[in-house]
C-alpha positions as a Python dict, from the first residue, in 0.01 Angstrom:
ca = {
    (1, 'X'): (0, 0, 0),
    (2, 'X'): (82, -141, 348),
    (3, 'X'): (-163, -377, 511),
    (4, 'X'): (-427, -250, 751),
    (5, 'X'): (-231, -399, 1041),
    (6, 'X'): (34, -130, 991),
    (7, 'X'): (-192, 171, 991),
    (8, 'X'): (-553, 268, 1000),
    (9, 'X'): (-709, 527, 768),
    (10, 'X'): (-1075, 619, 781),
    (11, 'X'): (-1264, 825, 526),
    (12, 'X'): (-1636, 853, 580),
    (13, 'X'): (-1607, 543, 796),
    (14, 'X'): (-1443, 335, 517),
    (15, 'X'): (-1082, 235, 454),
    (16, 'X'): (-917, 425, 170),
    (17, 'X'): (-814, 233, -142),
    (18, 'X'): (-757, 527, -382),
    (19, 'X'): (-381, 544, -466),
    (20, 'X'): (-400, 924, -448),
    (21, 'X'): (-566, 916, -106),
    (22, 'X'): (-235, 988, 69),
    (23, 'X'): (-219, 1340, -71),
    (24, 'X'): (-416, 1632, 73),
    (25, 'X'): (-456, 2007, 43),
    (26, 'X'): (-415, 2027, 421),
    (27, 'X'): (-236, 1766, 634),
    (28, 'X'): (-269, 1814, 1010),
    (29, 'X'): (-54, 1652, 1277),
    (30, 'X'): (-265, 1629, 1594),
    (31, 'X'): (-641, 1604, 1648),
    (32, 'X'): (-694, 1819, 1957),
    (33, 'X'): (-882, 2149, 1973),
    (34, 'X'): (-650, 2325, 1726),
    (35, 'X'): (-609, 2033, 1488),
    (36, 'X'): (-972, 1933, 1454),
    (37, 'X'): (-1090, 2297, 1426),
    (38, 'X'): (-845, 2347, 1140),
    (39, 'X'): (-964, 2022, 981),
    (40, 'X'): (-1335, 2106, 1001),
    (41, 'X'): (-1294, 2463, 876),
    (42, 'X'): (-1062, 2362, 591),
    (43, 'X'): (-1307, 2090, 482),
    (44, 'X'): (-1590, 2343, 502),
    (45, 'X'): (-1391, 2564, 265),
    (46, 'X'): (-1365, 2283, 9),
    (47, 'X'): (-1012, 2164, 83),
    (48, 'X'): (-917, 1796, 114),
    (49, 'X'): (-801, 1722, 469),
    (50, 'X'): (-591, 1450, 633),
    (51, 'X'): (-586, 1450, 1014),
    (52, 'X'): (-325, 1242, 1198),
    (53, 'X'): (-405, 1147, 1559),
    (54, 'X'): (-226, 884, 1769),
    (55, 'X'): (-492, 866, 2040),
    (56, 'X'): (-847, 1003, 2029),
    (57, 'X'): (-998, 1290, 1835),
    (58, 'X'): (-1048, 1579, 2077),
    (59, 'X'): (-706, 1558, 2239),
    (60, 'X'): (-615, 1660, 2593),
    (61, 'X'): (-899, 1909, 2636),
    (62, 'X'): (-1179, 1662, 2577),
    (63, 'X'): (-1026, 1347, 2724),
    (64, 'X'): (-778, 1454, 2995),
    (65, 'X'): (-827, 1826, 3053),
    (66, 'X'): (-1099, 2090, 3026),
    (67, 'X'): (-1407, 1871, 3009),
    (68, 'X'): (-1331, 1602, 3272),
    (69, 'X'): (-1191, 1856, 3521),
    (70, 'X'): (-1501, 2075, 3493),
    (71, 'X'): (-1719, 1767, 3548),
    (72, 'X'): (-1523, 1698, 3869),
    (73, 'X'): (-1566, 2060, 3977),
    (74, 'X'): (-1940, 2043, 3916),
    (75, 'X'): (-1964, 1723, 4121),
    (76, 'X'): (-1780, 1912, 4396),
    (77, 'X'): (-2027, 2200, 4367),
    (78, 'X'): (-2314, 1952, 4414),
    (79, 'X'): (-2140, 1809, 4723),
    (80, 'X'): (-2103, 2160, 4869),
    (81, 'X'): (-2467, 2238, 4790),
    (82, 'X'): (-2575, 1930, 4986),
    (83, 'X'): (-2350, 2022, 5281),
    (84, 'X'): (-2468, 2384, 5287),
    (85, 'X'): (-2836, 2332, 5202),
    (86, 'X'): (-2952, 2440, 5546),
    (87, 'X'): (-2850, 2803, 5492),
    (88, 'X'): (-3110, 2814, 5213),
    (89, 'X'): (-3378, 2657, 5429),
    (90, 'X'): (-3348, 2319, 5260),
    (91, 'X'): (-3309, 2005, 5468),
    (92, 'X'): (-3056, 1776, 5304),
    (93, 'X'): (-2779, 1547, 5420),
    (94, 'X'): (-2435, 1487, 5273),
    (95, 'X'): (-2337, 1122, 5293),
    (96, 'X'): (-2006, 1126, 5106),
    (97, 'X'): (-1862, 1100, 4756),
    (98, 'X'): (-1868, 779, 4550),
    (99, 'X'): (-1565, 836, 4329),
    (100, 'X'): (-1649, 550, 4094),
    (101, 'X'): (-1992, 703, 4031),
    (102, 'X'): (-1839, 1049, 3987),
    (103, 'X'): (-1601, 900, 3728),
    (104, 'X'): (-1890, 731, 3549),
    (105, 'X'): (-2069, 1068, 3527),
    (106, 'X'): (-1749, 1240, 3407),
    (107, 'X'): (-1670, 969, 3153),
    (108, 'X'): (-2028, 979, 3024),
    (109, 'X'): (-1995, 1348, 2945),
    (110, 'X'): (-1664, 1290, 2765),
    (111, 'X'): (-1800, 990, 2573),
    (112, 'X'): (-2103, 1180, 2444),
    (113, 'X'): (-1891, 1470, 2323),
    (114, 'X'): (-1639, 1232, 2166),
    (115, 'X'): (-1910, 1055, 1968),
    (116, 'X'): (-2038, 1392, 1850),
    (117, 'X'): (-1689, 1489, 1736),
    (118, 'X'): (-1646, 1163, 1546),
    (119, 'X'): (-1980, 1225, 1374),
    (120, 'X'): (-1872, 1575, 1273),
    (121, 'X'): (-1544, 1444, 1127),
    (122, 'X'): (-1738, 1193, 920),
    (123, 'X'): (-1991, 1453, 805),
    (124, 'X'): (-1709, 1695, 708),
    (125, 'X'): (-1537, 1417, 504),
    (126, 'X'): (-1215, 1454, 699),
    (127, 'X'): (-977, 1160, 649),
    (128, 'X'): (-869, 1043, 993),
    (129, 'X'): (-526, 876, 995),
    (130, 'X'): (-480, 681, 1318),
    (131, 'X'): (-126, 646, 1447),
    (132, 'X'): (177, 843, 1561),
    (133, 'X'): (292, 1084, 1293),
    (134, 'X'): (633, 1237, 1231),
    (135, 'X'): (726, 1527, 1003),
    (136, 'X'): (961, 1381, 738),
    (137, 'X'): (956, 1665, 486),
    (138, 'X'): (825, 2022, 455),
    (139, 'X'): (512, 1872, 299),
    (140, 'X'): (513, 1518, 438),
    (141, 'X'): (416, 1323, 749),
    (142, 'X'): (496, 956, 802),
    (143, 'X'): (264, 729, 1003),
    (144, 'X'): (365, 365, 1066),
    (145, 'X'): (580, 352, 755),
    (146, 'X'): (330, 522, 525),
    (147, 'X'): (404, 867, 384),
    (148, 'X'): (130, 1130, 349),
    (149, 'X'): (169, 1450, 149),
    (150, 'X'): (15, 1788, 223),
    (151, 'X'): (27, 2102, 9),
    (152, 'X'): (1, 2270, 348),
    (153, 'X'): (97, 2114, 683),
    (154, 'X'): (-40, 2221, 1023),
    (155, 'X'): (148, 2117, 1339),
    (156, 'X'): (-95, 2079, 1631),
    (157, 'X'): (70, 1825, 1860),
    (158, 'X'): (-40, 1981, 2190),
    (159, 'X'): (118, 1957, 2534),
    (160, 'X'): (197, 1728, 2828),
    (161, 'X'): (204, 1766, 3206),
    (162, 'X'): (546, 1892, 3311),
    (163, 'X'): (739, 1799, 3622),
    (164, 'X'): (1047, 1945, 3792),
    (165, 'X'): (1405, 1819, 3755),
    (166, 'X'): (1457, 1522, 3987),
    (167, 'X'): (1086, 1490, 4068),
    (168, 'X'): (978, 1146, 3950),
    (169, 'X'): (613, 1086, 3865),
    (170, 'X'): (511, 734, 3973),
    (171, 'X'): (138, 760, 3895),
    (172, 'X'): (44, 642, 4243),
    (173, 'X'): (170, 879, 4511),
    (174, 'X'): (330, 1143, 4293),
    (175, 'X'): (82, 1211, 4017),
    (176, 'X'): (-15, 1453, 3738),
    (177, 'X'): (-361, 1581, 3646),
    (178, 'X'): (-407, 1285, 3408),
    (179, 'X'): (-369, 1042, 3699),
    (180, 'X'): (-585, 1260, 3926),
    (181, 'X'): (-875, 1233, 3681),
    (182, 'X'): (-881, 853, 3711),
    (183, 'X'): (-851, 812, 4090),
    (184, 'X'): (-1098, 549, 4210),
    (185, 'X'): (-1115, 688, 4565),
    (186, 'X'): (-1117, 1021, 4747),
    (187, 'X'): (-771, 1075, 4901),
    (188, 'X'): (-764, 1182, 5265),
    (189, 'X'): (-503, 1452, 5198),
    (190, 'X'): (-301, 1599, 4913),
    (191, 'X'): (-22, 1843, 4849),
    (192, 'X'): (-61, 2027, 4519),
    (193, 'X'): (262, 2156, 4370),
    (194, 'X'): (164, 2464, 4169),
    (195, 'X'): (-85, 2740, 4238),
    (196, 'X'): (-181, 2815, 3879),
    (197, 'X'): (-505, 2726, 3704),
    (198, 'X'): (-468, 2347, 3721),
    (199, 'X'): (-350, 2345, 4082),
    (200, 'X'): (-627, 2577, 4204),
    (201, 'X'): (-897, 2385, 4017),
    (202, 'X'): (-795, 2050, 4167),
    (203, 'X'): (-758, 2209, 4511),
    (204, 'X'): (-1111, 2343, 4481),
    (205, 'X'): (-1266, 2016, 4359),
    (206, 'X'): (-1082, 1799, 4609),
    (207, 'X'): (-1171, 2026, 4902),
    (208, 'X'): (-1537, 1994, 4799),
    (209, 'X'): (-1490, 1615, 4811),
    (210, 'X'): (-1351, 1641, 5165),
    (211, 'X'): (-976, 1622, 5096),
    (212, 'X'): (-731, 1805, 5325),
    (213, 'X'): (-549, 2017, 5063),
    (214, 'X'): (-230, 2223, 5073),
    (215, 'X'): (-104, 2418, 4769),
    (216, 'X'): (269, 2492, 4739),
    (217, 'X'): (354, 2777, 4500),
    (218, 'X'): (701, 2925, 4434),
    (219, 'X'): (559, 3258, 4311),
    (220, 'X'): (434, 3519, 4562),
    (221, 'X'): (63, 3457, 4497),
    (222, 'X'): (-188, 3210, 4360),
    (223, 'X'): (-284, 3243, 3990),
    (224, 'X'): (0, 3491, 3954),
    (225, 'X'): (-79, 3566, 3588),
    (226, 'X'): (-411, 3725, 3692),
    (227, 'X'): (-471, 4073, 3830),
    (228, 'X'): (-339, 4108, 4185),
    (229, 'X'): (-688, 4189, 4315),
    (230, 'X'): (-818, 3861, 4169),
    (231, 'X'): (-537, 3663, 4336),
    (232, 'X'): (-609, 3825, 4673),
    (233, 'X'): (-981, 3753, 4641),
    (234, 'X'): (-917, 3387, 4556),
    (235, 'X'): (-671, 3350, 4844),
    (236, 'X'): (-927, 3501, 5083),
    (237, 'X'): (-1195, 3261, 4959),
    (238, 'X'): (-960, 2960, 4982),
    (239, 'X'): (-869, 3050, 5342),
    (240, 'X'): (-1239, 3068, 5426),
    (241, 'X'): (-1294, 2725, 5266),
    (242, 'X'): (-1004, 2573, 5460),
    (243, 'X'): (-777, 2526, 5158),
    (244, 'X'): (-422, 2577, 5285),
    (245, 'X'): (-156, 2732, 5064),
    (246, 'X'): (206, 2837, 5096),
    (247, 'X'): (315, 3099, 4843),
    (248, 'X'): (670, 3217, 4777),
    (249, 'X'): (784, 2870, 4888),
    (250, 'X'): (968, 2672, 4619),
    (251, 'X'): (955, 2292, 4631),
    (252, 'X'): (1275, 2119, 4742),
    (253, 'X'): (1214, 1744, 4764),
    (254, 'X'): (966, 1463, 4817),
    (255, 'X'): (1010, 1125, 4982),
    (256, 'X'): (770, 832, 4988),
    (257, 'X'): (646, 724, 5332),
    (258, 'X'): (433, 434, 5452),
    (259, 'X'): (129, 665, 5452),
    (260, 'X'): (205, 854, 5130),
    (261, 'X'): (452, 1138, 5076),
    (262, 'X'): (656, 1387, 5277),
    (263, 'X'): (717, 1711, 5089),
    (264, 'X'): (1000, 1948, 5181),
    (265, 'X'): (971, 2312, 5080),
    (266, 'X'): (1204, 2609, 5108),
    (267, 'X'): (1247, 2732, 5463),
    (268, 'X'): (1254, 2384, 5617),
    (269, 'X'): (876, 2325, 5619),
    (270, 'X'): (758, 1969, 5559),
    (271, 'X'): (405, 1859, 5468),
    (272, 'X'): (281, 1501, 5482),
    (273, 'X'): (-9, 1378, 5271),
    (274, 'X'): (-143, 1077, 5085),
    (275, 'X'): (-65, 1224, 4742),
    (276, 'X'): (148, 1486, 4571),
    (277, 'X'): (-19, 1632, 4262),
    (278, 'X'): (237, 1793, 4033),
    (279, 'X'): (67, 2086, 3857),
    (280, 'X'): (360, 2299, 3744),
    (281, 'X'): (231, 2367, 3395),
    (282, 'X'): (234, 2200, 3056),
    (283, 'X'): (519, 2160, 2809),
    (284, 'X'): (497, 2148, 2427),
    (285, 'X'): (481, 1801, 2270),
    (286, 'X'): (743, 1848, 1999),
    (287, 'X'): (1035, 1616, 2085),
    (288, 'X'): (1136, 1354, 1827),
    (289, 'X'): (867, 1459, 1579),
    (290, 'X'): (1108, 1577, 1310),
    (291, 'X'): (1041, 1948, 1345),
    (292, 'X'): (1400, 2067, 1392),
    (293, 'X'): (1531, 1827, 1127),
    (294, 'X'): (1300, 1995, 874),
    (295, 'X'): (1442, 2338, 960),
    (296, 'X'): (1157, 2463, 1179),
    (297, 'X'): (1272, 2731, 1424),
    (298, 'X'): (1223, 2615, 1784),
    (299, 'X'): (1276, 2774, 2123),
    (300, 'X'): (1267, 2577, 2451),
    (301, 'X'): (1065, 2309, 2271),
    (302, 'X'): (806, 2554, 2135),
    (303, 'X'): (747, 2615, 1764),
    (304, 'X'): (811, 2978, 1673),
    (305, 'X'): (562, 3137, 1434),
    (306, 'X'): (480, 3483, 1303),
    (307, 'X'): (149, 3653, 1382),
    (308, 'X'): (-12, 3459, 1096),
    (309, 'X'): (101, 3131, 1257),
    (310, 'X'): (349, 3053, 979),
    (311, 'X'): (662, 2865, 1086),
    (312, 'X'): (1006, 2929, 939),
    (313, 'X'): (933, 2662, 671),
    (314, 'X'): (702, 2778, 388),
    (315, 'X'): (370, 2595, 383),
    (316, 'X'): (404, 2472, 744),
    (317, 'X'): (188, 2631, 1015),
    (318, 'X'): (157, 2567, 1390),
    (319, 'X'): (-135, 2611, 1630),
    (320, 'X'): (-225, 2554, 1994),
    (321, 'X'): (-9, 2469, 2293),
    (322, 'X'): (312, 2423, 2091),
    (323, 'X'): (304, 2794, 1998),
    (324, 'X'): (429, 3027, 2278),
    (325, 'X'): (141, 3195, 2461),
    (326, 'X'): (-148, 3101, 2687),
    (327, 'X'): (-216, 2728, 2666),
    (328, 'X'): (-594, 2727, 2632),
    (329, 'X'): (-819, 2501, 2425),
    (330, 'X'): (-1020, 2790, 2282),
    (331, 'X'): (-699, 2964, 2171),
    (332, 'X'): (-596, 2654, 1977),
    (333, 'X'): (-948, 2621, 1838),
    (334, 'X'): (-950, 2978, 1706),
    (335, 'X'): (-597, 2945, 1571),
    (336, 'X'): (-703, 2630, 1384),
    (337, 'X'): (-989, 2819, 1218),
    (338, 'X'): (-754, 3109, 1141),
    (339, 'X'): (-496, 2886, 966),
    (340, 'X'): (-760, 2702, 762),
    (341, 'X'): (-894, 3037, 639),
    (342, 'X'): (-541, 3163, 575),
    (343, 'X'): (-464, 2858, 360),
    (344, 'X'): (-793, 2908, 173),
    (345, 'X'): (-688, 3265, 88),
    (346, 'X'): (-945, 3442, 307),
    (347, 'X'): (-688, 3666, 485),
    (348, 'X'): (-847, 3639, 832),
    (349, 'X'): (-790, 3901, 1100),
    (350, 'X'): (-487, 3833, 1321),
    (351, 'X'): (-580, 3701, 1667),
    (352, 'X'): (-507, 3943, 1953),
    (353, 'X'): (-362, 3715, 2224),
    (354, 'X'): (-468, 3956, 2501),
    (355, 'X'): (-826, 3931, 2371),
    (356, 'X'): (-848, 3560, 2457),
    (357, 'X'): (-1059, 3508, 2772),
    (358, 'X'): (-907, 3317, 3065),
    (359, 'X'): (-1093, 3132, 3341),
    (360, 'X'): (-995, 2942, 3654),
    (361, 'X'): (-1300, 2723, 3732),
    (362, 'X'): (-1243, 2705, 4108),
    (363, 'X'): (-1495, 2807, 4371),
    (364, 'X'): (-1505, 3104, 4341),
    (365, 'X'): (-1429, 3131, 3970),
    (366, 'X'): (-1176, 3380, 3834),
    (367, 'X'): (-1226, 3516, 3482),
    (368, 'X'): (-1044, 3781, 3283),
    (369, 'X'): (-967, 3921, 2941),
    (370, 'X'): (-723, 4187, 2830),
    (371, 'X'): (-454, 4344, 3049),
    (372, 'X'): (-426, 4327, 3426),
    (373, 'X'): (-373, 4658, 3606),
    (374, 'X'): (5, 4624, 3648),
    (375, 'X'): (57, 4536, 3279),
    (376, 'X'): (-171, 4822, 3172),
    (377, 'X'): (26, 5070, 3384),
    (378, 'X'): (349, 4931, 3240),
    (379, 'X'): (218, 5013, 2891),
    (380, 'X'): (18, 5331, 2956),
    (381, 'X'): (159, 5476, 3282),
    (382, 'X'): (-65, 5723, 3468),
    (383, 'X'): (-323, 5721, 3190),
    (384, 'X'): (-483, 5412, 3349),
    (385, 'X'): (-791, 5425, 3571),
    (386, 'X'): (-987, 5140, 3731),
    (387, 'X'): (-1328, 5070, 3883),
    (388, 'X'): (-1407, 4773, 4105),
    (389, 'X'): (-1774, 4686, 4160),
    (390, 'X'): (-1830, 4453, 4455),
    (391, 'X'): (-2079, 4167, 4407),
    (392, 'X'): (-2222, 4242, 4753),
    (393, 'X'): (-2426, 4508, 4574),
    (394, 'X'): (-2563, 4258, 4321),
    (395, 'X'): (-2895, 4091, 4403),
    (396, 'X'): (-2837, 3762, 4221),
    (397, 'X'): (-2493, 3726, 4380),
    (398, 'X'): (-2653, 3765, 4723),
    (399, 'X'): (-2911, 3501, 4633),
    (400, 'X'): (-2625, 3268, 4537),
    (401, 'X'): (-2429, 3373, 4848),
    (402, 'X'): (-2116, 3443, 4648),
    (403, 'X'): (-1855, 3712, 4703),
    (404, 'X'): (-1630, 3878, 4447),
    (405, 'X'): (-1617, 4171, 4209),
    (406, 'X'): (-1602, 4302, 3855),
    (407, 'X'): (-1295, 4515, 3794),
    (408, 'X'): (-1247, 4728, 3482),
    (409, 'X'): (-916, 4873, 3361),
    (410, 'X'): (-928, 5151, 3106),
    (411, 'X'): (-709, 5410, 2939),
    (412, 'X'): (-830, 5760, 3039),
    (413, 'X'): (-1041, 5902, 2759),
    (414, 'X'): (-990, 5570, 2582),
    (415, 'X'): (-1118, 5212, 2569),
    (416, 'X'): (-1142, 4945, 2836),
    (417, 'X'): (-825, 4734, 2816),
    (418, 'X'): (-896, 4481, 3090),
    (419, 'X'): (-1196, 4306, 3248),
    (420, 'X'): (-1141, 4099, 3565),
    (421, 'X'): (-1402, 3907, 3765),
    (422, 'X'): (-1416, 3686, 4072),
    (423, 'X'): (-1724, 3501, 4199),
    (424, 'X'): (-1943, 3198, 4142),
    (425, 'X'): (-2041, 3153, 3776),
    (426, 'X'): (-1842, 3452, 3645),
    (427, 'X'): (-1706, 3230, 3366),
    (428, 'X'): (-2048, 3276, 3205),
    (429, 'X'): (-1999, 3657, 3209),
    (430, 'X'): (-1660, 3676, 3041),
    (431, 'X'): (-1819, 3649, 2695),
    (432, 'X'): (-1941, 4006, 2725),
    (433, 'X'): (-1603, 4101, 2866),
    (434, 'X'): (-1420, 3971, 2559),
    (435, 'X'): (-1657, 4162, 2328),
    (436, 'X'): (-1590, 4479, 2528),
    (437, 'X'): (-1213, 4434, 2501),
    (438, 'X'): (-1196, 4312, 2142),
    (439, 'X'): (-1430, 4584, 2014),
    (440, 'X'): (-1229, 4847, 2206),
    (441, 'X'): (-1542, 4969, 2381),
    (442, 'X'): (-1547, 5298, 2571),
    (443, 'X'): (-1739, 5319, 2901),
    (444, 'X'): (-1997, 5535, 2726),
    (445, 'X'): (-2058, 5257, 2473),
    (446, 'X'): (-2150, 4997, 2735),
    (447, 'X'): (-2316, 5204, 3011),
    (448, 'X'): (-2640, 5263, 2812),
    (449, 'X'): (-2684, 4891, 2736),
    (450, 'X'): (-2960, 4725, 2937),
    (451, 'X'): (-2843, 4438, 3158),
    (452, 'X'): (-3110, 4193, 3275),
    (453, 'X'): (-3229, 4212, 3639),
    (454, 'X'): (-3173, 4016, 3855),
    (455, 'X'): (-2856, 3864, 3712),
    (456, 'X'): (-2489, 3871, 3792),
    (457, 'X'): (-2451, 4019, 3444),
    (458, 'X'): (-2586, 4342, 3594),
    (459, 'X'): (-2255, 4376, 3778),
    (460, 'X'): (-2089, 4453, 3443),
    (461, 'X'): (-2353, 4719, 3374),
    (462, 'X'): (-2303, 4872, 3720),
    (463, 'X'): (-1926, 4877, 3680),
    (464, 'X'): (-1960, 5057, 3347),
    (465, 'X'): (-2205, 5309, 3489),
    (466, 'X'): (-1942, 5388, 3753),
    (467, 'X'): (-1665, 5409, 3493),
    (468, 'X'): (-1883, 5639, 3278),
    (469, 'X'): (-1914, 5875, 3573),
    (470, 'X'): (-2271, 5790, 3680),
    (471, 'X'): (-2249, 5527, 3955),
    (472, 'X'): (-2580, 5410, 4100),
    (473, 'X'): (-2516, 5122, 4340),
    (474, 'X'): (-2153, 5214, 4408),
    (475, 'X'): (-2048, 5433, 4699),
}
């Protein structure tokens, strides 16, 4: 057995000395949302579990993604509340943003969750194998020269921040979201390349901190994967907030200047700023990990699976961002649970990808589940009908001074196939939306349900009353 200097294996907080300790029922490569969920559920089902992680348990979501970005956005919300307190009759003054203190708050949230996750791994008796793993057989992963066997192997190696050909990330003036989360100062200005979820969230947070922000997006609208009405509402709100954006304008080049960067976009426009944040999406982390050598079918770097998340190699599964589809932590989490139950012989229900809720945590927030209107019409033609309930008719939304809507898409004489929302705090409403979609609810199923007053949740009730043919607060 190699010395502890070559590798590090923890089992219940102790180093493993059992000669059979390198063999598991389930061996997982990657300890992010998908990997650790699979590990915890498999252990819960009585299987022995080895979890390989080269960095920290929790992966991108906890350490460099979902959690720290939402902490930044909340700090921005507090800054806006201080600036705008007067409209609520509260006398307050905004004196600026201390980025080091914001980072301390953000890092404190991450640290607490990380400690909790480590405690859960210990309690579940998951063997954590620290180091960079590589698939060296259909049932084997090698870490720092040591081979580990798994009756079943789960690939959960996650994703990385992509860039564009010829666009060099220097970590100082041309940065990714990982760099943006560790900035020790508030930049005066920034160009954000990409108007998807990551780009819009950073634009929103930075504008709240006082940054002069311009988004550059090659597609014709911001958050182009969402319903067109949601994109238009977000663009309207961003204009009102002073967030500039140029859509339908592909990036051409960037040059470093004494003051920062000069960005050239299609049409001859140039934008100067202190920073360029590259937010053009995330790519699968699969290169040089032995996947193709073991016969696993790949496509553009992604691992191809069937609906039960089985790869082309028997006994090898894949979950999370390396599997084509929406790259969301809660998707990977649910897929991890699914695969653990599949391995344990529980035959879990296949995950409906359209039934996974999506949220952009900007101000205002954009949340959705199911099909947008154009996709629904593509599938069902003229059998689609929609209702859009404006939050101006909702008491709690007026108290919060937020604008937006709840939009429902349904098949005539059939279920609701899409729920779309824009407004402050609507991320907290999408839970009901995903139940409505995943349970194939009809308008008549939801309209009689009592929604608490005064809440924004009432907006869902009002929209369903309208869809059921008995609108009350809708003209």
